C-alpha positions in Angstrom: 16.2 15.2 2.1 13.4 16.5 -0.5 9.8 16.8 0.3 7.8 15.2 -1.0 4.7 16.7 -2.2 1.7 13.9 -2.5 0.4 10.8 -0.7 0.4 7.3 -2.6 -2.2 5.0 -2.0 -0.8 1.1 -2.2 -1.6 -2.7 -2.0 0.6 -5.7 -1.3 0.8 -9.1 -1.7 1.6 -11.3 1.2 4.1 -14.0 1.3 -0.1 -15.7 2.1 -1.3 -14.3 -1.1 -3.2 -11.6 0.4 -3.8 -7.9 -0.5 -3.0 -5.6 1.9 -4.0 -1.6 1.5 -2.1 1.7 3.0 -1.9 5.3 2.3 1.8 7.3 2.6 4.4 9.8 1.0 7.4 7.5 1.4 6.8 4.7 -0.7 10.2 3.3 -0.4 10.6 3.2 3.4 6.9 1.7 3.9 7.9 -1.1 1.6 10.9 -1.5 3.8 9.0 -1.0 7.0 6.7 -3.8 5.8 8.8 -6.0 5.2 10.8 -5.7 8.3 14.0 -4.4 6.9 13.1 -0.8 9.5 11.0 -0.5 12.4 7.9 0.5 11.8 5.1 -1.3 9.6 2.4 -3.4 10.0 2.2 -6.1 12.0 0.3 -8.4 9.4 2.5 -7.9 6.9 5.9 -8.2 9.2 4.8 -11.6 9.6 2.7 -12.6 6.2 6.1 -10.8 4.3 8.0 -10.8 1.9 5.5 -8.6 0.3 5.2 -7.2 -3.0 3.7 -3.4 -4.6 1.3 -4.7 -6.9 -0.6 -1.0 -7.5 0.0 2.5 -6.6 -1.5 5.6 -7.3 -0.8 9.1 -6.0 -3.5 11.2 -4.2 -2.5 15.4 -4.7 -3.0 15.2 0.1 -2.7 13.0 3.0 -7.5 13.8 2.9 -8.0 12.1 -0.6 -5.8 9.3 -0.1 -7.3 7.8 3.0 -10.8 8.2 0.9 -9.5 6.3 -1.5 -7.9 4.0 0.7 -11.5 3.3 2.4 -12.8 2.7 -1.6 -9.9 -0.1 -2.0 -10.7 -1.7 0.7 -13.9 -2.1 0.8 -13.8 -3.7 -2.8 -13.8 -6.7 -3.4 -10.9 -8.9 -3.9 -11.8 -9.9 -7.8 -12.0 -6.3 -8.1 -9.3 -5.2 -6.3 -6.9 -7.7 -8.9 -9.1 -6.4 -11.5 -7.9 -2.0 -10.2 -3.9 -3.7 -10.1 -4.6 -5.7 -14.2 -5.1 -2.0 -15.1 -2.3 -0.8 -14.0 
């Protein structure tokens, strides 16, 4: 398996129209986990799936991804929607 050299900060839109933010270094696998296709994933997204990827940005390492995740999680919903539109 090829080593992934970056982390991704992502936003999912769940079936209930809420936005879920997270980080991963294997985005495809993580989305499948959130949607219940693979073991793992957040309980919230498994219960409110299917979830759709609506935003992603790369980070150089886990630390910077975690910091950006925190920034996004503290944004208002309107600011998150603007972030999604900017992509």
